[in-house]
Residue, then its C-alpha position, 0 to 999 in steps of 0.5 A: x656079093x657075099x654068101x650067107x646061110x639061110x636061117x631055116x635050112x642052113x644052106x649058103x645063099x647069096x646075100x642079094x637073093x630075095x628068097x632061099x632057093x632051097x626052102x623059099x624063106x624070104x631073105x631080109x636085108x638091112x635096106x629092106x627092114x622096116x624103119x620104126x620111127x619113135x614119136x618125139x615128145x615135147x616137155x609140156x607146160x604141166x610137166x615143166x611146172x611139175x619139174x620146177x615144183x617137185x623135180x624129185x618126182x616129175x624129172x623121172x617122167x622125161x625118161x619116157x620114150x620120145x623125150x630128148x637127151x637135152x630135156x632129160x639132162x636139164x630135168x635131172x640137173x635141176x633135180x640134183x641142184x634142188x636137192x643140194x640147195x634144200x640140204x644147204x638151207x636145212x643146215x642153215x636153219x639148224x645152225x641158226x636155231x642152235x646159235x639162237x639157243x646158245x645166245x638165249x642160254x648165255x644171256x640167261x646165265x649172264x643175268x643169273x649172277x647179276x640177279x644173285x648179286x643184287x639179291x645179296x646186296x639187298x640182303x646185306x642192307x640193314x632192315x628196320x626193326x619192327x617190334x609189332x610185326x616181329x611179335x605178331x609173326x612169332x605168335x603166328x608161328x607159335x600158333x601154327x607149330x601147335x597144329x598138325x599138318x592136317x589141321x593147318x590144311x583144314x584151317x586154310x580150307x575153312x578160310x577158303x569156304x568162308x570167303x565164298x559163302x556163309x557157314x554156321x560152326x556146325x555146317x563148316x565142320x560138316x563141310x570140312x569133314x564130309x566125304x562130299x566136302x574136303x574129307x578131313x577128320x572131324x577132329x581136325x575140322x573142329x580144331x580148324x573151325x575153332x581156331x578161326x575168329x569168326x562172327x557166327x552172328x554175322x554168318x547167320x545174317x549172311x545166310x538169312x540174306x541169301x535165303x531171302x534172295x531165293x524165296x520168301x520166308x516168314x519169321x518162323x520159317x526163316x528161323x527154322x531154316x537157319x537153325x535146323x540140321x537140314x538147313x544151315x545149322x546155326x544155334x537158335x540164338x544166332x538164327x533169331x538174331x539174323x531173322x531180326x537183323x534182316x527184318x523178317x521178324x517185326 
């Protein structure tokens, strides 16, 4: 038997006494204390599946009360292993990509000298002389050199317009110089149109055919449509030629 002090009155009492003789406070012993039992938790199927799929999140659920030490060790060991394997796989992918990039660069660099060598060989071969082509190229170059940069661009635009639809001389100049068109100066547009070898009678015939495809015209109406400023802008001679050519004027 041993003596202990009461918590309330601080007097010595026997450790076997159920209450303090002085103040009457109950005396609890280790054997008399209630035993609290923690409910055991088993790793459910959903928790196990979560640990397998996303161990970095679901492994922490095993720290709840009731899970055994073994389940915690297994869950966190699997999480650490997954992190190590994931980092290793990421490093492998990065190295593989770098190797493929280096290989493609080496291949392209290896083909470049060979291409240059082939090009040099082809240039070193004597080319047959063509008097006609040389003279025509020289004449084209001399003609182009006589035009300004804006006029050369206007010539290209005029060719593009004529490839799409028919124009009169005046109509093509207006299309090139108007703000709604290409916006060249009237001077550059006029030089560009006059530099082209265009059959304006044939352009008038194409315009007449386009008009007749949309609606009916009499001979007089078609000539007025082709020659008026609000229409196509051809000359009266060109309009009469086109109207007769398409059969509008019998």
